[in-house]
N, C-alpha and C positions, 0 to 999 in steps of 0.2 A: 452486380446490380448498382452498387454505389458509383462505379466507374461510368456506367451508362448515364446515370443521373447527372454527374458532373460534366460529362461531355455534352449532354443535351442543354444544360444550363449555360455552358460556354458558347455553344452555337447560337442559342437564343440571344445572348448578350451581344454577340458579334452581328447577328442579323438586325437586331434593334438599332445598333450604332450605325450600320450602313443605311438603314431606312431613314433615320433622322438626318443623315448627311444628304441623302437624295432629296428630301423635302426642302432643305434649306438651299440647296444648289439649284433646284428647279428640275423638272422632269423632261425627258425626251429631247428632241432636236433643239427646241428653243432654249432649254436649260443649258445644253452643251454650248450653244452659240453664245449665250450670255457669259458663260464662264470663260470661253476663249477670248472674247472681246475685252472682258474685264482684266484678265491676265495680261493680254497684249498691251493694254493701256498702262499698266503698272511698269512695263519694261521700256516705255518711251523716254527719250531725253532730248535735250537741245531743241532744235527747231521743229522736230517731229512732235514733241510734246506741245509746243505753242500752237501749231497748226491743228493738232487734235483737240485742244481745249477750245479753239475758236470755231472750228467747222464740224467737229464730231468725228465719229469713226469712219475711216476711209473704206467705203464699200468696194471701190475699184482700186486695187493695189496691184502693181506689176513690179516684180523684182528681177533685174537682169544682171547677169555676170558676163562681162566681155573684156578681154585683154587684161585680166587681173584686177578689174574694178567691179564694184558692186554698186548699182544704181537702182533706186526704188522710186517709182512714180505713183503718186496718189492723184486720182482724178475724181473731181466732184462735178458730175454732168449737170446737176440741177443748178449749181452756182456758176458754172462755166470757168472753173479753175483747175489747173494741173500744177502740182508741185513735184519737183525732182530733187531727191536727196542723195547724198553720197554715203560712204560707209560710216562716217562719224555723225550721222543724223543731221547734217547741216544742209540747208537749202542751196542747191546749185543753180537751179533755174525755176522760174515761175512763168507759166503760160496762161493766158486767158483766151476764151473763145465764147461764142454766143451760147447761152445756156440751152440745154435740151430738156424739154418737158416730156417725161416718160409717158404720162397719161395721153398727151397729144399723139405720140407715136402709136400707142395701142389703139386709139380710136381711129387713126388714119388707115390702119390695116386690120379690119375686124376679122378677116378670114384666118388670121394667124393666132387668134386667141385660143387658149387651152379649152 
């Protein structure tokens, strides 16, 4: 009987700790997304960190491996900017284009709305 009480108390303590962690980290899909982006931001360095601090989280990221090189492209459609980084997080190229307003694209094609 004493063993059962001890086991139940240990389980209650573990469940209480995980519930408190879940509340602080956020719940569901949005909470996981915030955790991933926060963790990703702590890992940035060099030019990637400077671009992140100036323009925010790169919603459109493309990482390519070709011929032994890794290149990562961050595209900000609303600003009309694209940054290309190498393996050491240094900017290799910057491209600018006319900004694209996502709201305008949605209103232009109403039949494709969800």
